[in-house]
N, C-alpha and C positions, 0 to 999 in steps of 0.2 A: 955511269949510273946503272947500266944494264947488268953489270957484273955483280952488283950487290944483291939484286933480286934473284939471280941465278944461284948464288951461294945459299940463300935461305931455303929455296925449294929443294936443293940437293940434300940438305940435312934433314928436312922435314919428311921427304918422301920415304927414305928408308925406315924412319921411325913409324910412319903411318902404315907402311907395308908390314913391318914386324908386329904392330898392334893388331892389324887385320888378320895376320896368320895365327897369332895367339888366340884371338877371339874365335876364329873358325875351328881351331883344334879343340878348344874348350867346349864349344857347342857340339862338335862331333862326339866327344866322349860323354857329354851330358845326354845327347840323344840316344846313345848306345846304352846308357844306364836306365832308360825309361822302362823297359820290360822286366827289370830285375828289382822289384820292390824290396825283397828280403835283403839282398846284398846292399842296396842303398841305405836301408835303415840300420844295418849292422855297421856300415861305415860312419853313419851319423852317431851311432852309439859309441863307436871308438873315439870320434872327435869329442863327444861329451865327456867320456872318461878321461881323455887327455886334459881337457879344460878343468875338470874337477880335481885331478891330480895336481895341476899347476896351481890352482887356487889354494889347495891344501898345503902344498909345499911352501908357497910364498906367505901363507897366513895373512891374506889381505884381499883386496878387490871385491869386497862384499857388496858395495853399491853397484858395481858392474854386474855381479851375479844376480842381484835383486832386479835390476833392469832387464837382464836376460830372462829371468823368470816371468816378469810381467809381459814381456814381448811374446814368449812362448804361450802364456795363458791366452793372450789376445789371438794368436794363431789357432789355438785349440778351439776357441769359441767359433771362429770362422769355419773351421773344419767340421764342427758338429752342427752347424746351422744350415738350414735349407737355403737354396739360392733365392727362392721366392718365399718370403716370410709372410704368412697370412695376417699377422698383426700389423705389419708396416706398409704393405703394398696393396693396391687395389687388385682384386682377383679378376683375371680375364681368362679363366679356364685352366691355367697352369698352376694348380695349387695342390697341396697335400690333401689326401682324402681324410675327411673328419668323421664319416659314418661308415658302417660296415657295407652299406649298399653302394657307396661311391666307387667309381672306377679306379683301378690301381694305377697310380702314377709313380714312376721310380723316383727315389730320393736323389736329388741333385744338390751337391754341396755348394756352399758359397765359396769355399776355398778348396779346390781339388787336391787330391792326395799328393801329386807330384809337386805342386807349388808349395804345399805345406811342408813337405820334406826339404825342398830346396831352400825355403826361407829359414827353417830351423838350422840346417847345416851352415848356411851363411852366417846366421846369428852366432853360432858357437865359434866359428872361425874368427869373426870380428871381435867377439868377447875375448878370445884367446890372444889375439894381437894386442888388445887393449891392456892386457896384463903385463906387457913389456914397457909400459909408460907409467911412471910414478905419479903423474898428474891425475890419473884415474883412481889411485889408491886413496880414497877419502876415508879418514878414520871414523868408524862408526861402531856402535855396539850391535853386532850382528844378530844376537838372539831376538832383538826387537824387530828387525827387518824380517827375520824368518817367521815370527809369530804373525806379523801383519800380512805377509804373503799367504800364509796358510788360511787366515781368516778370509782374505780376499778370494782365494781359490775356492773355499767351501761355499761362500755366498754366491759366487759366479756360477759354480757348477749346480748349486741348488736351483738357481733361476733357470739355467739351461735345461735341467732335467724336468722341471715343472713345465717348461715350454714343450718338451718332447712328449710329456704325458698329455697335455692339453690338446695338442694337434696330432697325437698318435703316430709318431714316426720314430724309427730306430735308425740312427745314422751309421751304425756299424753293420756290415754284412760280411759274412764269411762264406766264401764260395759262391758258386752260381746256383740259383734256384732251378730245380728240375721239375718238369711236369710229369706227374705220375699217372695221369689219367683219372677217370671217374672210379670211385670206389663203389663196389657193389653194395646195394642196400642190404642191411642185415634183416633177415626176416625172423619173426618170432615163431617158434614152433608150437606155441600154446594154442590149441584149438578149442572152440566152445562146443559143449555137448548139449 
């Protein structure tokens, strides 16, 4: 009886070790990609182009593409939303400034950029793999799905932009803000006689 248990552990241990090694290697390269956002997004753009080319060549998998579009729209909303939403949560000091006299508080996203990128990249890879299984190729009239997705996108973005205007925040920042010092007051040279 002891021999049966030994045989099971000897076959499981190498597989577990291989899985652990693969996981560590993947995490190593994922960590190394963190400081290179431009390269990461170019890689995701390449994955998206390969997926679009695959769907175009196969002339199918429109429901998979529609689901992918809805998922990316959901991720985009999380990326553009503040971590602490003034409409939903009780404010305990960590909120967006709503008046010009309020103290500046940096915009913190609900979904950070790295997780946004990683989720989109995984979504394109999974959708690409789904195109190899005919069970996911549901026959559908794709222009209806496209029109519905566009309407959904416009309505969702309109709501998000109205939220941005109401609470006066801009989720996109380009570069680091620099302190330029006080500007000298301009004096008028007109004197009274």
